[in-house]
N, C-alpha and C positions, 0 to 999 in steps of 0.2 A: 225652637222655630218658630215664626210667625202665624205658622198654617193658612198664609197664601201663597195663591198659585202663582207662578211666572207667568206670563206673557208674553211670547217670541211673534217677533214679526213675521211673516208669510218668506219675505228674503230672506232673513236669516233661515229659517226652516230649511228653502232651498237650498242655498248657500253648504248647510249640514249636511244635508242628503247629498247632495253633489260631490262632497267628498268622500262619502263613502262609497259611491258608484264610480268612482274613479280609481278607487281601490285601498281607498287606505281602511285600517280595520274598524271597524264599528264600535269596537269597545275606546278604542281609543279619541277617536271622534268624541266621542261619548265625555270622556275624561277631559279632553282641551278645552269642550266648551261645557261643562259642570252639567250635562243634562244625561238623564238615563238612558241605557240601550235601547229600553224597550218606547222610550217618547221616539226614537230615532227611527225605530221599526213601523211605529204608524205612521211616522212623517214620510218614511217611504211608500207607503202603501199607499196615502194620500196623494203624494208624487205622483206615480207611476198609473193611477186613476185619474190623474187632471184634476184633482181637488185642492189640490196645495196651491194657492199663490192667484187661484180665480181662472175659470175657462183652461184650456187645454196644457197647460206648462211642463205637467212634466210626461202627457204623451208622449209616448219613444215608436218614433216609425221603426219598420223590419231595417230599412236604409241606415239611419241614425244610430241604433245596435251592433250593425253588423261595421260600420264605421269606427265608433266605440272599442267593439274589440281589437279591431284591427291597431287603432292607436294604442291599445293595451299591448298586444304582442310586439309593437314596435319598441316600445316603450323598454319592455322586457330585454328586448334584442340588444337593444342600448344601453342599458346596462351592463349585460354579459360581456358587449366588446369593451366597453371602461373596464372591468376587470381583467379580461387580457392585457388591457394596455397596459395595465400598472403594472400586471407579472411580467411583462415584457420590459418595461422600464428597470424595474427592480433586477432584472436577470440581467440587463445591460450593465446596471450601477456595479453588481457585483462581480462580471466578468473581466469587467474594466478597473476594477480592482484587484482582482488578482492576477492582472495582467500587471499593472502596477508593481505590485509587492513580486514578482518574480524579475523584473526589469531591475528590480533595488536589492536584491539579494545577493550576497559576497560569490558565490557561485556561478550568479550570472555575471558580474563583472569580470570574474578572471576568465571567462569563456571570450567575452569581449575582447578584452586585452590580449588573447590569444591569437585572434583574428585579426588586430591590429597589424600583430610582431610579424604577419606572415607575409 
């Protein structure tokens, strides 16, 4: 290692912190950006206190925080609904396949012939 410290722009730091605040795992974000998790923790503290990027860029009002929580809850619900939709699609395909197999089986063919004869 060269022993030199890397320098990150405030924009990069804010981007990384926002990923974590939006629900991404701090460890995953750290790995993705090749930054230590402790560094991200320090950036979060600076962001929340308004020291990151100059001014009060990270100061979050209670209204904004409430909206962020609401968005997170809605995203969770959308994910749950997507899982339910996928389950119903799979169930529908399975039932259609079972129905097609029943209609093409020899016993189903005999019962159809008997109905035609009557």
